[in-house]
Every structure is written in C-alpha cells, then in structure tokens.
mmCIF file as gemmi writes it, N, C-alpha and C atoms, coordinates in Angstrom:
data_model
loop_
_atom_site.group_PDB
_atom_site.id
_atom_site.type_symbol
_atom_site.label_atom_id
_atom_site.label_alt_id
_atom_site.label_comp_id
_atom_site.label_asym_id
_atom_site.label_entity_id
_atom_site.label_seq_id
_atom_site.pdbx_PDB_ins_code
_atom_site.Cartn_x
_atom_site.Cartn_y
_atom_site.Cartn_z
_atom_site.occupancy
_atom_site.B_iso_or_equiv
_atom_site.pdbx_formal_charge
_atom_site.auth_seq_id
_atom_site.auth_asym_id
_atom_site.pdbx_PDB_model_num
ATOM 1 N N . UNK Axp A 1 ? 47.263 -22.585 75.791 1 0 ? 1 A 1
ATOM 2 C CA . UNK Axp A 1 ? 46.825 -21.824 74.639 1 0 ? 1 A 1
ATOM 3 C C . UNK Axp A 1 ? 47.232 -22.586 73.383 1 0 ? 1 A 1
ATOM 4 N N . UNK Axp A 2 ? 46.323 -22.754 72.473 1 0 ? 2 A 1
ATOM 5 C CA . UNK Axp A 2 ? 46.64 -23.472 71.25 1 0 ? 2 A 1
ATOM 6 C C . UNK Axp A 2 ? 47.166 -22.497 70.199 1 0 ? 2 A 1
ATOM 7 N N . UNK Axp A 3 ? 47.823 -23.034 69.213 1 0 ? 3 A 1
ATOM 8 C CA . UNK Axp A 3 ? 48.331 -22.196 68.132 1 0 ? 3 A 1
ATOM 9 C C . UNK Axp A 3 ? 47.208 -21.649 67.271 1 0 ? 3 A 1
ATOM 10 N N . UNK Axp A 4 ? 46.019 -22.231 67.354 1 0 ? 4 A 1
ATOM 11 C CA . UNK Axp A 4 ? 44.879 -21.737 66.589 1 0 ? 4 A 1
ATOM 12 C C . UNK Axp A 4 ? 44.458 -20.344 67.023 1 0 ? 4 A 1
ATOM 13 N N . UNK Axp A 5 ? 44.843 -19.933 68.228 1 0 ? 5 A 1
ATOM 14 C CA . UNK Axp A 5 ? 44.442 -18.614 68.704 1 0 ? 5 A 1
ATOM 15 C C . UNK Axp A 5 ? 45.25 -17.499 68.042 1 0 ? 5 A 1
ATOM 16 N N . UNK Axp A 6 ? 46.362 -17.843 67.373 1 0 ? 6 A 1
ATOM 17 C CA . UNK Axp A 6 ? 47.159 -16.846 66.663 1 0 ? 6 A 1
ATOM 18 C C . UNK Axp A 6 ? 46.645 -16.73 65.236 1 0 ? 6 A 1
ATOM 19 N N . UNK Axp A 7 ? 46.485 -15.492 64.767 1 0 ? 7 A 1
ATOM 20 C CA . UNK Axp A 7 ? 45.933 -15.263 63.445 1 0 ? 7 A 1
ATOM 21 C C . UNK Axp A 7 ? 46.648 -14.063 62.846 1 0 ? 7 A 1
ATOM 22 N N . UNK Axp A 8 ? 47.36 -14.272 61.758 1 0 ? 8 A 1
ATOM 23 C CA . UNK Axp A 8 ? 48.153 -13.203 61.136 1 0 ? 8 A 1
ATOM 24 C C . UNK Axp A 8 ? 47.27 -12.029 60.725 1 0 ? 8 A 1
ATOM 25 N N . UNK Axp A 9 ? 46.097 -12.312 60.18 1 0 ? 9 A 1
ATOM 26 C CA . UNK Axp A 9 ? 45.195 -11.247 59.734 1 0 ? 9 A 1
ATOM 27 C C . UNK Axp A 9 ? 44.751 -10.389 60.921 1 0 ? 9 A 1
ATOM 28 N N . UNK Axp A 10 ? 44.385 -11.03 62.019 1 0 ? 10 A 1
ATOM 29 C CA . UNK Axp A 10 ? 43.962 -10.29 63.205 1 0 ? 10 A 1
ATOM 30 C C . UNK Axp A 10 ? 45.121 -9.473 63.776 1 0 ? 10 A 1
ATOM 31 N N . UNK Axp A 11 ? 46.334 -10.042 63.759 1 0 ? 11 A 1
ATOM 32 C CA . UNK Axp A 11 ? 47.502 -9.328 64.262 1 0 ? 11 A 1
ATOM 33 C C . UNK Axp A 11 ? 47.774 -8.075 63.434 1 0 ? 11 A 1
ATOM 34 N N . UNK Axp A 12 ? 47.626 -8.181 62.115 1 0 ? 12 A 1
ATOM 35 C CA . UNK Axp A 12 ? 47.833 -7.023 61.249 1 0 ? 12 A 1
ATOM 36 C C . UNK Axp A 12 ? 46.778 -5.947 61.522 1 0 ? 12 A 1
ATOM 37 N N . UNK Axp A 13 ? 45.517 -6.364 61.692 1 0 ? 13 A 1
ATOM 38 C CA . UNK Axp A 13 ? 44.452 -5.411 61.994 1 0 ? 13 A 1
ATOM 39 C C . UNK Axp A 13 ? 44.735 -4.698 63.315 1 0 ? 13 A 1
ATOM 40 N N . UNK Axp A 14 ? 45.195 -5.445 64.307 1 0 ? 14 A 1
ATOM 41 C CA . UNK Axp A 14 ? 45.509 -4.86 65.609 1 0 ? 14 A 1
ATOM 42 C C . UNK Axp A 14 ? 46.638 -3.843 65.468 1 0 ? 14 A 1
ATOM 43 N N . UNK Axp A 15 ? 47.656 -4.194 64.699 1 0 ? 15 A 1
ATOM 44 C CA . UNK Axp A 15 ? 48.788 -3.292 64.482 1 0 ? 15 A 1
ATOM 45 C C . UNK Axp A 15 ? 48.312 -2.002 63.806 1 0 ? 15 A 1
ATOM 46 N N . UNK Axp A 16 ? 47.472 -2.138 62.784 1 0 ? 16 A 1
ATOM 47 C CA . UNK Axp A 16 ? 46.96 -0.959 62.086 1 0 ? 16 A 1
ATOM 48 C C . UNK Axp A 16 ? 46.105 -0.093 63.011 1 0 ? 16 A 1
ATOM 49 N N . UNK Axp A 17 ? 45.314 -0.713 63.855 1 0 ? 17 A 1
ATOM 50 C CA . UNK Axp A 17 ? 44.493 0.042 64.796 1 0 ? 17 A 1
ATOM 51 C C . UNK Axp A 17 ? 45.353 0.806 65.793 1 0 ? 17 A 1
ATOM 52 N N . UNK Axp A 18 ? 46.397 0.155 66.3 1 0 ? 18 A 1
ATOM 53 C CA . UNK Axp A 18 ? 47.312 0.844 67.217 1 0 ? 18 A 1
ATOM 54 C C . UNK Axp A 18 ? 48 2.009 66.516 1 0 ? 18 A 1
ATOM 55 N N . UNK Axp A 19 ? 48.438 1.766 65.283 1 0 ? 19 A 1
ATOM 56 C CA . UNK Axp A 19 ? 49.126 2.82 64.541 1 0 ? 19 A 1
ATOM 57 C C . UNK Axp A 19 ? 48.196 4.006 64.295 1 0 ? 19 A 1
ATOM 58 N N . UNK Axp A 20 ? 46.951 3.733 63.935 1 0 ? 20 A 1
ATOM 59 C CA . UNK Axp A 20 ? 45.981 4.802 63.697 1 0 ? 20 A 1
ATOM 60 C C . UNK Axp A 20 ? 45.731 5.6 64.972 1 0 ? 20 A 1
ATOM 61 N N . UNK Axp A 21 ? 45.715 4.927 66.096 1 0 ? 21 A 1
ATOM 62 C CA . UNK Axp A 21 ? 45.502 5.597 67.379 1 0 ? 21 A 1
ATOM 63 C C . UNK Axp A 21 ? 46.671 6.508 67.705 1 0 ? 21 A 1
ATOM 64 N N . UNK Axp A 22 ? 47.877 6.043 67.416 1 0 ? 22 A 1
ATOM 65 C CA . UNK Axp A 22 ? 49.071 6.816 67.735 1 0 ? 22 A 1
ATOM 66 C C . UNK Axp A 22 ? 49.35 7.932 66.731 1 0 ? 22 A 1
ATOM 67 N N . UNK Axp A 23 ? 48.804 7.808 65.547 1 0 ? 23 A 1
ATOM 68 C CA . UNK Axp A 23 ? 49.042 8.785 64.494 1 0 ? 23 A 1
ATOM 69 C C . UNK Axp A 23 ? 48.347 10.107 64.827 1 0 ? 23 A 1
ATOM 70 N N . UNK Axp A 24 ? 49.103 11.188 64.885 1 0 ? 24 A 1
ATOM 71 C CA . UNK Axp A 24 ? 48.548 12.49 65.251 1 0 ? 24 A 1
ATOM 72 C C . UNK Axp A 24 ? 47.49 12.974 64.269 1 0 ? 24 A 1
ATOM 73 N N . UNK Axp A 25 ? 47.616 12.617 63.001 1 0 ? 25 A 1
ATOM 74 C CA . UNK Axp A 25 ? 46.66 13.07 61.998 1 0 ? 25 A 1
ATOM 75 C C . UNK Axp A 25 ? 45.274 12.473 62.225 1 0 ? 25 A 1
ATOM 76 N N . UNK Axp A 26 ? 45.227 11.325 62.836 1 0 ? 26 A 1
ATOM 77 C CA . UNK Axp A 26 ? 43.955 10.623 63.026 1 0 ? 26 A 1
ATOM 78 C C . UNK Axp A 26 ? 43.44 10.746 64.454 1 0 ? 26 A 1
ATOM 79 N N . UNK Axp A 27 ? 44.076 11.571 65.263 1 0 ? 27 A 1
ATOM 80 C CA . UNK Axp A 27 ? 43.701 11.706 66.659 1 0 ? 27 A 1
ATOM 81 C C . UNK Axp A 27 ? 42.325 12.372 66.763 1 0 ? 27 A 1
ATOM 82 N N . UNK Axp A 28 ? 41.458 11.851 67.609 1 0 ? 28 A 1
ATOM 83 C CA . UNK Axp A 28 ? 40.125 12.379 67.823 1 0 ? 28 A 1
ATOM 84 C C . UNK Axp A 28 ? 39.969 12.746 69.288 1 0 ? 28 A 1
ATOM 85 N N . UNK Axp A 29 ? 39.027 13.635 69.534 1 0 ? 29 A 1
ATOM 86 C CA . UNK Axp A 29 ? 38.732 13.917 70.933 1 0 ? 29 A 1
ATOM 87 C C . UNK Axp A 29 ? 37.95 12.739 71.5 1 0 ? 29 A 1
ATOM 88 N N . UNK Axp A 30 ? 38.016 12.572 72.801 1 0 ? 30 A 1
ATOM 89 C CA . UNK Axp A 30 ? 37.322 11.439 73.416 1 0 ? 30 A 1
ATOM 90 C C . UNK Axp A 30 ? 35.815 11.555 73.226 1 0 ? 30 A 1
ATOM 91 N N . UNK Axp A 31 ? 35.278 12.767 73.178 1 0 ? 31 A 1
ATOM 92 C CA . UNK Axp A 31 ? 33.839 12.959 72.975 1 0 ? 31 A 1
ATOM 93 C C . UNK Axp A 31 ? 33.431 12.455 71.593 1 0 ? 31 A 1
ATOM 94 N N . UNK Axp A 32 ? 34.23 12.793 70.557 1 0 ? 32 A 1
ATOM 95 C CA . UNK Axp A 32 ? 33.944 12.314 69.204 1 0 ? 32 A 1
ATOM 96 C C . UNK Axp A 32 ? 34.006 10.798 69.139 1 0 ? 32 A 1
ATOM 97 N N . UNK Axp A 33 ? 35.008 10.23 69.791 1 0 ? 33 A 1
ATOM 98 C CA . UNK Axp A 33 ? 35.181 8.786 69.792 1 0 ? 33 A 1
ATOM 99 C C . UNK Axp A 33 ? 33.992 8.084 70.429 1 0 ? 33 A 1
ATOM 100 N N . UNK Axp A 34 ? 33.596 8.546 71.605 1 0 ? 34 A 1
ATOM 101 C CA . UNK Axp A 34 ? 32.491 7.926 72.34 1 0 ? 34 A 1
ATOM 102 C C . UNK Axp A 34 ? 31.174 8.09 71.599 1 0 ? 34 A 1
ATOM 103 N N . UNK Axp A 35 ? 30.982 9.216 70.934 1 0 ? 35 A 1
ATOM 104 C CA . UNK Axp A 35 ? 29.713 9.447 70.224 1 0 ? 35 A 1
ATOM 105 C C . UNK Axp A 35 ? 29.551 8.525 69.019 1 0 ? 35 A 1
ATOM 106 N N . UNK Axp A 36 ? 30.656 8 68.485 1 0 ? 36 A 1
ATOM 107 C CA . UNK Axp A 36 ? 30.585 7.125 67.318 1 0 ? 36 A 1
ATOM 108 C C . UNK Axp A 36 ? 30.379 5.662 67.68 1 0 ? 36 A 1
ATOM 109 N N . UNK Axp A 37 ? 30.426 5.344 68.956 1 0 ? 37 A 1
ATOM 110 C CA . UNK Axp A 37 ? 30.235 3.968 69.393 1 0 ? 37 A 1
ATOM 111 C C . UNK Axp A 37 ? 28.748 3.67 69.426 1 0 ? 37 A 1
ATOM 112 N N . UNK Axp A 38 ? 28.358 2.635 68.728 1 0 ? 38 A 1
ATOM 113 C CA . UNK Axp A 38 ? 26.953 2.231 68.77 1 0 ? 38 A 1
ATOM 114 C C . UNK Axp A 38 ? 26.868 0.888 69.467 1 0 ? 38 A 1
ATOM 115 N N . UNK Axp A 39 ? 25.988 0.796 70.39 1 0 ? 39 A 1
ATOM 116 C CA . UNK Axp A 39 ? 25.852 -0.44 71.159 1 0 ? 39 A 1
ATOM 117 C C . UNK Axp A 39 ? 24.871 -1.36 70.456 1 0 ? 39 A 1
ATOM 118 N N . UNK Axp A 40 ? 25.297 -2.558 70.201 1 0 ? 40 A 1
ATOM 119 C CA . UNK Axp A 40 ? 24.436 -3.553 69.589 1 0 ? 40 A 1
ATOM 120 C C . UNK Axp A 40 ? 23.473 -4.067 70.649 1 0 ? 40 A 1
ATOM 121 N N . UNK Axp A 41 ? 22.212 -4.149 70.275 1 0 ? 41 A 1
ATOM 122 C CA . UNK Axp A 41 ? 21.233 -4.645 71.236 1 0 ? 41 A 1
ATOM 123 C C . UNK Axp A 41 ? 21.569 -6.073 71.631 1 0 ? 41 A 1
ATOM 124 N N . UNK Axp A 42 ? 21.478 -6.325 72.901 1 0 ? 42 A 1
ATOM 125 C CA . UNK Axp A 42 ? 21.764 -7.653 73.405 1 0 ? 42 A 1
ATOM 126 C C . UNK Axp A 42 ? 20.52 -8.519 73.252 1 0 ? 42 A 1
ATOM 127 N N . UNK Axp A 43 ? 20.702 -9.644 72.666 1 0 ? 43 A 1
ATOM 128 C CA . UNK Axp A 43 ? 19.589 -10.564 72.456 1 0 ? 43 A 1
ATOM 129 C C . UNK Axp A 43 ? 19.939 -11.886 73.118 1 0 ? 43 A 1
ATOM 130 N N . UNK Axp A 44 ? 18.972 -12.48 73.76 1 0 ? 44 A 1
ATOM 131 C CA . UNK Axp A 44 ? 19.191 -13.745 74.439 1 0 ? 44 A 1
ATOM 132 C C . UNK Axp A 44 ? 19.53 -14.823 73.422 1 0 ? 44 A 1
ATOM 133 N N . UNK Axp A 45 ? 20.555 -15.598 73.708 1 0 ? 45 A 1
ATOM 134 C CA . UNK Axp A 45 ? 20.94 -16.703 72.831 1 0 ? 45 A 1
ATOM 135 C C . UNK Axp A 45 ? 20.145 -17.94 73.197 1 0 ? 45 A 1
ATOM 136 N N . UNK Axp A 46 ? 19.906 -18.748 72.207 1 0 ? 46 A 1
ATOM 137 C CA . UNK Axp A 46 ? 19.151 -19.981 72.406 1 0 ? 46 A 1
ATOM 138 C C . UNK Axp A 46 ? 19.888 -21.115 71.719 1 0 ? 46 A 1
ATOM 139 N N . UNK Axp A 47 ? 20.021 -22.204 72.405 1 0 ? 47 A 1
ATOM 140 C CA . UNK Axp A 47 ? 20.691 -23.366 71.853 1 0 ? 47 A 1
ATOM 141 C C . UNK Axp A 47 ? 19.739 -24.092 70.903 1 0 ? 47 A 1
ATOM 142 N N . UNK Axp A 48 ? 20.251 -24.458 69.734 1 0 ? 48 A 1
ATOM 143 C CA . UNK Axp A 48 ? 19.444 -25.189 68.758 1 0 ? 48 A 1
ATOM 144 C C . UNK Axp A 48 ? 20.203 -26.424 68.305 1 0 ? 48 A 1
ATOM 145 N N . UNK Axp A 49 ? 19.486 -27.379 67.766 1 0 ? 49 A 1
ATOM 146 C CA . UNK Axp A 49 ? 20.087 -28.604 67.269 1 0 ? 49 A 1
ATOM 147 C C . UNK Axp A 49 ? 19.663 -28.801 65.823 1 0 ? 49 A 1
ATOM 148 N N . UNK Axp A 50 ? 20.628 -29.095 64.964 1 0 ? 50 A 1
ATOM 149 C CA . UNK Axp A 50 ? 20.33 -29.417 63.578 1 0 ? 50 A 1
ATOM 150 C C . UNK Axp A 50 ? 21.384 -30.388 63.078 1 0 ? 50 A 1
ATOM 151 N N . UNK Axp A 51 ? 21.131 -30.994 61.952 1 0 ? 51 A 1
ATOM 152 C CA . UNK Axp A 51 ? 22.041 -32.022 61.439 1 0 ? 51 A 1
ATOM 153 C C . UNK Axp A 51 ? 22.768 -31.527 60.199 1 0 ? 51 A 1
ATOM 154 N N . UNK Axp A 52 ? 24.079 -31.773 60.173 1 0 ? 52 A 1
ATOM 155 C CA . UNK Axp A 52 ? 24.89 -31.536 58.988 1 0 ? 52 A 1
ATOM 156 C C . UNK Axp A 52 ? 25.877 -32.699 58.88 1 0 ? 52 A 1
ATOM 157 N N . UNK Axp A 53 ? 26.474 -32.834 57.714 1 0 ? 53 A 1
ATOM 158 C CA . UNK Axp A 53 ? 27.404 -33.938 57.506 1 0 ? 53 A 1
ATOM 159 C C . UNK Axp A 53 ? 28.76 -33.625 58.154 1 0 ? 53 A 1
ATOM 160 N N . UNK Axp A 54 ? 29.551 -34.655 58.343 1 0 ? 54 A 1
ATOM 161 C CA . UNK Axp A 54 ? 30.897 -34.479 58.909 1 0 ? 54 A 1
ATOM 162 C C . UNK Axp A 54 ? 31.74 -33.562 58.031 1 0 ? 54 A 1
ATOM 163 N N . UNK Axp A 55 ? 31.626 -33.73 56.703 1 0 ? 55 A 1
ATOM 164 C CA . UNK Axp A 55 ? 32.434 -32.902 55.8 1 0 ? 55 A 1
ATOM 165 C C . UNK Axp A 55 ? 32 -31.431 55.898 1 0 ? 55 A 1
ATOM 166 N N . UNK Axp A 56 ? 30.708 -31.178 56.059 1 0 ? 56 A 1
ATOM 167 C CA . UNK Axp A 56 ? 30.228 -29.8 56.223 1 0 ? 56 A 1
ATOM 168 C C . UNK Axp A 56 ? 30.738 -29.206 57.533 1 0 ? 56 A 1
ATOM 169 N N . UNK Axp A 57 ? 30.748 -30.009 58.564 1 0 ? 57 A 1
ATOM 170 C CA . UNK Axp A 57 ? 31.236 -29.57 59.874 1 0 ? 57 A 1
ATOM 171 C C . UNK Axp A 57 ? 32.725 -29.23 59.809 1 0 ? 57 A 1
ATOM 172 N N . UNK Axp A 58 ? 33.502 -30.052 59.118 1 0 ? 58 A 1
ATOM 173 C CA . UNK Axp A 58 ? 34.94 -29.801 58.967 1 0 ? 58 A 1
ATOM 174 C C . UNK Axp A 58 ? 35.182 -28.519 58.175 1 0 ? 58 A 1
ATOM 175 N N . UNK Axp A 59 ? 34.393 -28.312 57.11 1 0 ? 59 A 1
ATOM 176 C CA . UNK Axp A 59 ? 34.527 -27.087 56.322 1 0 ? 59 A 1
ATOM 177 C C . UNK Axp A 59 ? 34.219 -25.858 57.173 1 0 ? 59 A 1
ATOM 178 N N . UNK Axp A 60 ? 33.18 -25.951 57.983 1 0 ? 60 A 1
ATOM 179 C CA . UNK Axp A 60 ? 32.789 -24.827 58.828 1 0 ? 60 A 1
ATOM 180 C C . UNK Axp A 60 ? 33.876 -24.533 59.867 1 0 ? 60 A 1
ATOM 181 N N . UNK Axp A 61 ? 34.435 -25.569 60.47 1 0 ? 61 A 1
ATOM 182 C CA . UNK Axp A 61 ? 35.533 -25.387 61.428 1 0 ? 61 A 1
ATOM 183 C C . UNK Axp A 61 ? 36.728 -24.708 60.765 1 0 ? 61 A 1
ATOM 184 N N . UNK Axp A 62 ? 37.099 -25.189 59.586 1 0 ? 62 A 1
ATOM 185 C CA . UNK Axp A 62 ? 38.25 -24.647 58.869 1 0 ? 62 A 1
ATOM 186 C C . UNK Axp A 62 ? 38.041 -23.176 58.531 1 0 ? 62 A 1
ATOM 187 N N . UNK Axp A 63 ? 36.881 -22.836 57.987 1 0 ? 63 A 1
ATOM 188 C CA . UNK Axp A 63 ? 36.594 -21.454 57.608 1 0 ? 63 A 1
ATOM 189 C C . UNK Axp A 63 ? 36.503 -20.548 58.83 1 0 ? 63 A 1
ATOM 190 N N . UNK Axp A 64 ? 35.989 -21.056 59.922 1 0 ? 64 A 1
ATOM 191 C CA . UNK Axp A 64 ? 35.909 -20.27 61.152 1 0 ? 64 A 1
ATOM 192 C C . UNK Axp A 64 ? 37.315 -19.901 61.618 1 0 ? 64 A 1
ATOM 193 N N . UNK Axp A 65 ? 38.224 -20.871 61.64 1 0 ? 65 A 1
ATOM 194 C CA . UNK Axp A 65 ? 39.608 -20.61 62.061 1 0 ? 65 A 1
ATOM 195 C C . UNK Axp A 65 ? 40.304 -19.65 61.103 1 0 ? 65 A 1
ATOM 196 N N . UNK Axp A 66 ? 40.107 -19.859 59.792 1 0 ? 66 A 1
ATOM 197 C CA . UNK Axp A 66 ? 40.756 -19.017 58.782 1 0 ? 66 A 1
ATOM 198 C C . UNK Axp A 66 ? 40.317 -17.557 58.902 1 0 ? 66 A 1
ATOM 199 N N . UNK Axp A 67 ? 39.088 -17.348 59.333 1 0 ? 67 A 1
ATOM 200 C CA . UNK Axp A 67 ? 38.545 -15.999 59.391 1 0 ? 67 A 1
ATOM 201 C C . UNK Axp A 67 ? 38.569 -15.395 60.786 1 0 ? 67 A 1
ATOM 202 N N . UNK Axp A 68 ? 39.278 -16.038 61.703 1 0 ? 68 A 1
ATOM 203 C CA . UNK Axp A 68 ? 39.508 -15.455 63.012 1 0 ? 68 A 1
ATOM 204 C C . UNK Axp A 68 ? 38.372 -15.558 64.012 1 0 ? 68 A 1
ATOM 205 N N . UNK Axp A 69 ? 37.448 -16.472 63.801 1 0 ? 69 A 1
ATOM 206 C CA . UNK Axp A 69 ? 36.36 -16.663 64.756 1 0 ? 69 A 1
ATOM 207 C C . UNK Axp A 69 ? 36.808 -17.6 65.869 1 0 ? 69 A 1
ATOM 208 N N . UNK Axp A 70 ? 36.231 -17.42 67.043 1 0 ? 70 A 1
ATOM 209 C CA . UNK Axp A 70 ? 36.58 -18.265 68.191 1 0 ? 70 A 1
ATOM 210 C C . UNK Axp A 70 ? 36.156 -19.706 67.975 1 0 ? 70 A 1
ATOM 211 N N . UNK Axp A 71 ? 34.984 -19.875 67.374 1 0 ? 71 A 1
ATOM 212 C CA . UNK Axp A 71 ? 34.453 -21.222 67.17 1 0 ? 71 A 1
ATOM 213 C C . UNK Axp A 71 ? 33.458 -21.209 66.019 1 0 ? 71 A 1
ATOM 214 N N . UNK Axp A 72 ? 32.983 -22.372 65.666 1 0 ? 72 A 1
ATOM 215 C CA . UNK Axp A 72 ? 32.068 -22.458 64.526 1 0 ? 72 A 1
ATOM 216 C C . UNK Axp A 72 ? 30.71 -21.846 64.814 1 0 ? 72 A 1
ATOM 217 N N . UNK Axp A 73 ? 30.3 -21.839 66.066 1 0 ? 73 A 1
ATOM 218 C CA . UNK Axp A 73 ? 29.016 -21.218 66.408 1 0 ? 73 A 1
ATOM 219 C C . UNK Axp A 73 ? 29.047 -19.719 66.147 1 0 ? 73 A 1
ATOM 220 N N . UNK Axp A 74 ? 30.149 -19.086 66.527 1 0 ? 74 A 1
ATOM 221 C CA . UNK Axp A 74 ? 30.299 -17.652 66.284 1 0 ? 74 A 1
ATOM 222 C C . UNK Axp A 74 ? 30.325 -17.377 64.775 1 0 ? 74 A 1
ATOM 223 N N . UNK Axp A 75 ? 30.994 -18.233 64.036 1 0 ? 75 A 1
ATOM 224 C CA . UNK Axp A 75 ? 31.069 -18.117 62.586 1 0 ? 75 A 1
ATOM 225 C C . UNK Axp A 75 ? 29.687 -18.252 61.948 1 0 ? 75 A 1
ATOM 226 N N . UNK Axp A 76 ? 28.937 -19.261 62.374 1 0 ? 76 A 1
ATOM 227 C CA . UNK Axp A 76 ? 27.605 -19.483 61.842 1 0 ? 76 A 1
ATOM 228 C C . UNK Axp A 76 ? 26.677 -18.323 62.186 1 0 ? 76 A 1
ATOM 229 N N . UNK Axp A 77 ? 26.77 -17.804 63.404 1 0 ? 77 A 1
ATOM 230 C CA . UNK Axp A 77 ? 25.95 -16.658 63.801 1 0 ? 77 A 1
ATOM 231 C C . UNK Axp A 77 ? 26.256 -15.449 62.923 1 0 ? 77 A 1
ATOM 232 N N . UNK Axp A 78 ? 27.529 -15.252 62.59 1 0 ? 78 A 1
ATOM 233 C CA . UNK Axp A 78 ? 27.92 -14.151 61.735 1 0 ? 78 A 1
ATOM 234 C C . UNK Axp A 78 ? 27.348 -14.302 60.322 1 0 ? 78 A 1
ATOM 235 N N . UNK Axp A 79 ? 27.363 -15.514 59.82 1 0 ? 79 A 1
ATOM 236 C CA . UNK Axp A 79 ? 26.774 -15.786 58.5 1 0 ? 79 A 1
ATOM 237 C C . UNK Axp A 79 ? 25.282 -15.467 58.511 1 0 ? 79 A 1
ATOM 238 N N . UNK Axp A 80 ? 24.595 -15.924 59.539 1 0 ? 80 A 1
ATOM 239 C CA . UNK Axp A 80 ? 23.151 -15.702 59.625 1 0 ? 80 A 1
ATOM 240 C C . UNK Axp A 80 ? 22.845 -14.206 59.747 1 0 ? 80 A 1
ATOM 241 N N . UNK Axp A 81 ? 23.644 -13.472 60.528 1 0 ? 81 A 1
ATOM 242 C CA . UNK Axp A 81 ? 23.454 -12.021 60.648 1 0 ? 81 A 1
ATOM 243 C C . UNK Axp A 81 ? 23.619 -11.319 59.314 1 0 ? 81 A 1
ATOM 244 N N . UNK Axp A 82 ? 24.459 -11.853 58.447 1 0 ? 82 A 1
ATOM 245 C CA . UNK Axp A 82 ? 24.715 -11.23 57.148 1 0 ? 82 A 1
ATOM 246 C C . UNK Axp A 82 ? 23.58 -11.458 56.151 1 0 ? 82 A 1
ATOM 247 N N . UNK Axp A 83 ? 22.686 -12.358 56.462 1 0 ? 83 A 1
ATOM 248 C CA . UNK Axp A 83 ? 21.58 -12.655 55.531 1 0 ? 83 A 1
ATOM 249 C C . UNK Axp A 83 ? 20.581 -11.513 55.552 1 0 ? 83 A 1
C-alpha cells in the first residue's frame, strides 16, 4: 500500500459520517435511509486515446491525488460529469 492512499480530507469525512451515524439526533429508520439512496445508472465504459503534454499529465495526477481520486482517469471522468 502506498502512502498516496492516505488522505486527511477523506479521513475527516469518514470520521464525520461515523459520528453522524452514531449521533442519536441524526438517527434514521432503515426504511428512510434506503428510500433516499438513488442508484446511478450503470453505463459501459469505453477506452479512449488523446494527447496531452507531460506537464498537463503531471498536473492532472497531482490534482487527482489532492482531491482523493484513485487515479487520473477517475478524476477526468468526474470533471467531464460536472460539465
């Protein structure tokens, strides 16, 4: 396991989520919880090829790690989804 897999921001979010779950004031019934889950439609992924510069690739890698993404592909997909 590399040290890149540790992310302070993600750890804090996880801690807050656990705390919210344990907090009696925020406790929900399981029916309410399940009804709020929305399933994202699964879409087939397709491999594509495009060209970018080395410096652009390094920037994308750095930003992906800083923002808790597994890899640059996941980061790029998230950017495209936000458009």
